[in-house]
N, C-alpha and C positions, 0 to 999 in steps of 0.2 A: 764889563756888563754882569760877567756870573757874579763876581764879587758884590756889585751893587744890590744883587737880589738876594744875595747870601745876608748882605747886612740889613736890608730894609724889609725883607717879607722872608724868613728863614722857613716857614711852613710850606711857602711856594717853591723853593728852592728843591728841599726835602722831596715835595711832590714830582718834580721833573725829574730829579736824581731815579727814584722809584720806578717813574713811569718808562724811562730810558732804559733800566736794565730788566723789565720785563715785557721785551721786545725782540722779535727775531730780528730787526733791522740793526743796522749801528747803532749802538748806544748814543757815541757822541754827537752823530747827525741827530739822532732825534732829540737830546738834550738843546743842541745850539737850535733846532727850530723852535724848541718851545720856548726858549730864554728869549729868541728874536720875538717871536708872537706875544710875550708878556710886556715886552720894552714898547713894543708898537702898540699896543691896547692900553698901558698905562699912558703913552704920550697922548694919545686920542682923548683920552677922558681928561687929562689936564686941560689940554687945547678947549676942549667943550666948555669946562667948568671956567676958564678964562685965566688960569693959571701959567704962568711963566714954566716952556718947556724947556729942559735942559738941554744943550746941543755936545757932539763931539767936542767942541774946542774947549767948553769948561773944565 
């Protein structure tokens, strides 16, 4: 998941890492939540646009 975002949208990846480092919370937990949210939003947008959505099996 992280590598996908890193390759497909490096500026989002950088923003997630920066945000995770600038918090008093566990940076790994913050980053994981952000990555998961990004993937869910991307999936929803693709479904709404009628595009094929990737699955874990692919």
